[in-house]
C-alpha positions in Angstrom: 22.1 184.7 175.5 20.6 186.2 172.4 21.7 189.7 173.6 25.3 188.4 173.9 25.2 187.1 170.4 23.8 190.4 169.0 26.5 192.4 170.9 29.2 190.2 169.4 27.7 190.7 165.9 27.6 194.5 166.3 31.2 194.5 167.6 32.3 192.5 164.6 30.6 194.8 162.2 32.2 197.8 164.0 35.6 196.2 164.1 35.8 195.3 160.4 36.1 198.9 159.0 38.6 199.7 161.8 40.7 196.7 160.8 40.6 197.8 157.2 41.6 201.3 158.0 44.4 200.0 160.3 45.6 197.7 157.5 45.6 200.6 155.0 47.7 202.8 157.4 50.0 199.8 158.1 50.4 199.2 154.3 51.2 202.8 153.7 53.7 202.7 156.5 55.4 199.6 155.2 55.5 201.1 151.7 57.2 204.2 153.1 59.6 202.0 155.0 60.3 200.0 151.8 61.0 203.1 149.8 63.3 204.4 152.6 65.2 201.2 152.5 65.6 201.3 148.7 66.7 205.0 149.0 69.2 204.3 151.7 70.5 201.2 149.8 71.0 203.1 146.6 72.8 205.8 148.5 74.9 203.3 150.3 75.9 201.5 147.1 76.6 204.9 145.4 78.8 205.8 148.4 80.6 202.4 148.2 81.1 202.9 144.4 82.4 206.3 145.1 84.8 204.9 147.7 86.0 202.2 145.3 86.6 204.8 142.6 88.4 207.1 145.0 90.6 204.2 146.2 91.4 203.3 142.6 92.3 206.9 141.7 94.5 207.4 144.8 96.3 204.1 144.1 96.8 204.9 140.4 98.5 208.2 141.2 100.9 206.5 143.6 101.5 203.7 141.0 102.4 206.1 138.3 104.9 207.7 140.6 106.7 204.3 140.7 105.5 203.0 144.1 105.8 199.2 143.6 103.3 198.3 146.3 100.8 200.7 144.7 101.5 199.1 141.3 100.7 195.7 142.7 97.6 197.0 144.4 96.5 198.7 141.1 97.0 195.4 139.3 94.6 193.7 141.7 92.0 196.5 141.1 92.2 195.9 137.4 92.1 192.1 137.9 88.9 192.2 140.1 87.2 195.2 138.6 87.4 197.2 141.9 86.7 200.9 141.1 87.4 200.3 137.5 86.3 198.1 134.6 88.0 194.7 134.8 91.0 194.5 132.5 93.4 191.6 132.7 95.8 193.3 130.2 96.1 196.4 132.5 96.5 194.1 135.5 99.3 192.3 133.7 101.0 195.6 132.9 101.1 196.8 136.4 102.1 193.5 137.9 105.1 193.5 135.5 106.1 196.9 136.9 105.8 195.8 140.5 107.6 192.5 139.7 110.4 194.3 138.0 111.0 196.2 141.2 111.4 193.0 143.1 108.0 192.6 144.8 108.0 188.9 145.4 104.3 188.4 145.7 103.9 190.3 142.4 106.3 187.9 140.7 104.2 185.0 142.0 101.0 186.6 140.8 102.5 187.4 137.4 103.4 183.8 137.1 99.7 182.9 137.7 98.7 185.3 134.9 101.1 183.6 132.4 100.1 180.1 133.7 96.3 180.9 133.3 96.7 182.9 130.1 95.0 186.0 131.5 95.8 189.3 129.8 98.4 187.4 127.6 98.9 184.1 125.9 99.5 181.1 128.1 103.2 180.6 128.7 104.2 177.9 131.1 107.9 178.5 130.7 107.6 182.2 131.6 105.3 181.2 134.6 108.0 178.8 135.7 110.7 181.5 135.6 108.6 183.8 137.7 107.6 181.1 140.2 111.2 180.1 140.6 112.3 183.7 141.1 109.7 184.2 143.9 110.1 180.7 145.4 113.9 181.2 145.9 113.0 184.3 148.0 110.8 182.2 150.2 107.3 183.0 148.9 105.1 180.1 150.0 102.5 180.3 147.2 105.3 180.6 144.6 106.9 177.5 146.1 103.7 175.5 145.8 103.2 176.8 142.2 106.7 175.8 141.4 106.2 172.4 142.9 103.1 171.9 140.7 105.2 172.9 137.6 107.6 170.1 138.4 104.8 167.7 139.3 102.9 168.2 136.0 105.9 169.0 133.8 104.6 172.5 132.9 107.3 174.8 131.7 110.0 172.3 132.9 110.6 168.6 132.6 108.6 166.6 135.1 110.7 165.9 138.2 109.0 164.3 141.3 112.0 164.8 143.5 112.0 168.6 142.8 108.3 168.7 143.2 108.4 167.1 146.6 111.2 169.3 147.7 109.3 172.5 146.9 106.0 171.1 148.3 107.8 170.5 151.6 109.2 174.0 151.7 105.7 175.5 151.1 104.1 173.0 153.5 106.5 174.0 156.2 105.3 177.6 155.8 101.7 176.4 156.4 100.5 176.1 152.8 97.6 173.7 153.2 97.5 172.3 149.7 101.2 171.5 149.9 100.5 169.8 153.2 98.1 167.6 151.2 100.5 167.0 148.3 103.5 166.0 150.4 101.9 162.9 151.9 100.2 162.2 148.6 103.7 161.8 147.1 105.1 159.9 150.0 102.2 157.4 149.7 103.6 155.7 146.6 103.2 155.9 142.9 105.7 158.7 142.5 109.5 158.8 141.8 110.3 159.3 145.5 110.8 156.8 148.3 107.5 155.7 149.9 107.3 156.9 153.5 103.9 156.2 155.1 104.7 157.6 158.6 105.7 160.9 157.0 102.6 160.8 154.9 100.4 160.5 157.9 102.2 163.3 159.7 101.6 165.7 156.8 98.0 164.6 156.3 97.3 165.3 159.9 98.9 168.8 159.7 96.6 169.7 156.8 93.6 168.0 158.3 93.9 169.9 161.6 93.8 173.1 159.6 90.5 172.1 158.1 91.6 170.9 154.7 88.8 168.5 153.7 90.8 166.4 151.3 93.4 165.6 153.9 90.7 164.9 156.5 89.1 162.3 154.2 92.5 160.8 153.3 93.4 160.6 157.0 90.1 158.8 157.6 91.1 156.3 155.0 94.6 155.9 156.5 93.0 155.0 159.8 90.7 152.5 158.0 93.6 150.8 156.3 96.1 151.0 159.2 99.0 151.9 156.9 101.6 154.0 158.6 99.4 154.1 161.7 97.3 151.7 163.8 93.8 151.2 162.4 91.2 153.0 164.5 87.5 153.0 163.6 86.7 156.0 165.9 89.4 158.1 164.3 88.3 156.9 160.9 84.7 158.1 161.5 85.9 161.3 163.3 87.9 162.6 160.3 85.4 161.4 157.8 82.7 163.4 159.7 84.9 166.5 159.6 85.4 166.2 155.9 81.7 165.7 155.3 80.8 168.7 157.5 83.3 170.7 155.4 81.4 169.8 152.3 83.4 167.0 150.7 80.9 164.9 148.7 82.8 161.6 148.9 83.1 162.0 152.7 79.3 162.7 152.9 78.7 159.5 151.0 80.9 157.5 153.3 79.3 159.1 156.4 75.9 158.1 155.1 77.1 154.6 154.7 78.5 154.5 158.2 75.2 155.6 159.7 73.2 153.3 157.3 75.2 150.2 158.5 76.1 151.4 162.0 79.8 151.3 161.3 81.7 153.1 164.0 78.5 155.0 164.9 75.1 154.1 166.2 72.9 153.0 163.3 70.7 155.9 162.3 68.7 155.9 159.1 67.7 159.6 159.3 71.4 160.6 159.6 72.2 158.2 156.7 69.5 159.8 154.6 70.8 163.3 155.5 74.3 162.6 154.3 73.3 160.5 151.3 71.1 163.3 150.2 73.9 165.9 150.4 76.3 163.6 148.4 73.5 162.9 145.9 72.9 166.6 145.4 76.7 167.0 144.7 76.3 164.4 141.9 77.6 161.1 143.4 75.8 158.3 141.6 76.0 155.7 144.4 74.4 158.1 146.9 71.7 159.0 144.4 70.9 155.3 144.2 70.9 154.9 148.0 68.7 157.9 148.7 66.3 156.8 146.0 66.1 153.3 147.6 65.4 155.0 151.0 62.6 157.2 149.5 61.1 154.1 147.9 61.2 152.1 151.1 60.5 155.0 153.5 63.6 154.4 155.5 65.1 157.4 157.2 62.7 159.6 155.1 59.0 159.8 154.4 58.1 157.4 151.6 58.0 159.3 148.4 57.9 157.5 145.0 58.4 160.7 143.0 61.6 161.4 144.8 62.7 157.8 144.5 62.1 157.8 140.7 63.9 161.2 140.4 67.1 159.9 142.1 67.0 156.5 140.4 66.9 158.3 137.0 69.7 160.7 137.9 71.9 157.8 139.0 70.9 155.7 136.0 71.9 158.5 133.6 75.4 158.4 135.3 75.6 154.7 134.4 74.8 153.2 137.9 73.7 149.6 137.0 71.5 149.1 140.1 69.8 152.4 139.5 69.2 151.5 135.8 67.4 148.3 136.9 65.2 150.2 139.3 64.6 153.1 136.9 63.4 150.5 134.4 61.0 149.1 137.0 59.7 152.6 137.8 59.1 153.4 134.2 57.4 150.0 133.7 55.0 150.5 136.7 54.7 154.2 136.5 56.0 154.4 140.0 56.8 158.1 140.8 57.1 158.8 137.1 55.1 158.4 133.9 54.6 154.8 132.7 56.9 154.4 129.7 57.6 151.0 128.2 60.2 152.4 125.8 62.3 154.0 128.6 61.8 150.9 130.8 63.1 148.6 128.0 66.1 151.0 127.5 67.2 150.9 131.1 66.7 147.1 131.4 68.6 146.6 128.2 71.5 148.7 129.4 71.7 146.8 132.8 71.3 143.4 131.1 74.2 144.3 128.7 76.4 144.8 131.9 75.4 141.3 133.1 72.8 142.3 135.8 71.1 139.0 136.6 67.4 138.7 135.7 67.0 142.0 133.9 67.4 140.3 130.5 64.4 138.0 131.2 62.4 141.0 132.4 63.2 143.0 129.3 62.3 140.1 127.0 58.9 139.7 128.8 58.3 143.4 128.5 59.0 143.3 124.7 56.0 140.9 124.2 53.6 143.7 125.2 55.4 146.3 123.1 55.1 147.1 119.4 58.0 146.4 117.1 58.4 150.2 116.6 58.6 150.7 120.4 61.2 147.9 120.8 63.3 149.4 117.9 63.1 152.9 119.5 64.1 151.5 122.9 67.1 149.6 121.4 68.1 152.8 119.5 68.1 154.8 122.7 70.1 152.2 124.6 72.7 152.0 121.8 73.1 155.8 121.8 73.2 156.1 125.6 76.3 157.7 127.0 76.7 158.1 130.8 76.7 161.7 131.9 78.8 162.0 135.1 77.7 164.8 137.5 80.8 164.5 139.7 84.2 164.3 138.2 86.5 162.0 140.3 89.5 164.0 139.1 90.9 166.8 141.3 88.5 169.5 140.1 86.4 172.0 142.0 88.8 171.8 144.9 88.1 168.1 145.7 90.7 165.4 145.4 89.1 162.0 145.8 91.5 159.4 147.4 91.2 155.8 146.5 88.5 154.4 148.8 89.1 150.8 150.0 86.6 148.5 148.3 85.4 147.0 151.5 83.9 150.4 152.5 82.0 150.9 149.3 79.9 147.8 149.3 76.3 148.5 148.5 74.3 146.2 150.7 70.8 147.1 151.8 
């Protein structure tokens, strides 16, 4: 037995230097491989850069000969900085040349330049003229842009009927945003006759092409049963598609469906998954819900630090329930530093909005605080301005439809 132990010890002493040598050779080999990758990468990027520059030069020569397609292509190179330094003024110049020769898509793109004020001063009237020119020739993007001009009253007096007419033309050509705007206008609140059955038809067209705003709106239509029979299965189905497509409000609603078992089997882990996605996108109610789930350990492992983090983020957006719980976390030092001043601030803010019981809690807290602490807390509360992380206006590609209040209840 002793011999076996000695043999193993000798083998171990013998193997150690071999392992070190092998490691050294392995490290040298990996370093060579790394240097080779760097060299090849640099050569590849150099080759790509050379290709871009060659493509630019070839296109420039053709553009200067008067080729309108080359002129439009050269404009795109200047716009994106492909093979040349980005230059909106040069892009505008070459787009004008192509547009003057009747290239419809160039006229539409030139309209965008004037509308956005790129390479020139913003000029909505000039943009409208160019969109109108290209739209009359059947360019779908120009038709949509022209519709928005009428819709917002940019470069032309606002006219909902004209806006709808052009949205329909663009939508018929498959423009997804127009397919969303047509039913939006048919759903009421605009100077066109309400037509809910037409609205549903167009929402479905856009939804089936993967347009997440229309998917969410179609889900709400199935919930309300307006223009179509209410159907919880279809409601959840289209909400799920929008959530999977990245729409924050749909993610919040899907979390709520799983949390309450509405149209799906109740599943706290799935609820937490979707609430967390929506919370990360900046939706205050979801931040409150995921905080509550972390605090209780429902659907996620209990984690007071995560709970406090999300309560505070939601509280900073003005969520009353979150302000109450943030006040409690700061008072107890639950997942965050104990801070009576911050606790008082949050309780004071929620009490001012009529949250039951928080005023009494705040007053009891003030008895163990100094006058200076209370004064500081009151100052912070008075200066507090909610900082919204998610804008409910149509920014960032997301339009948020009006969500029926019965869906957005916040029960635990």
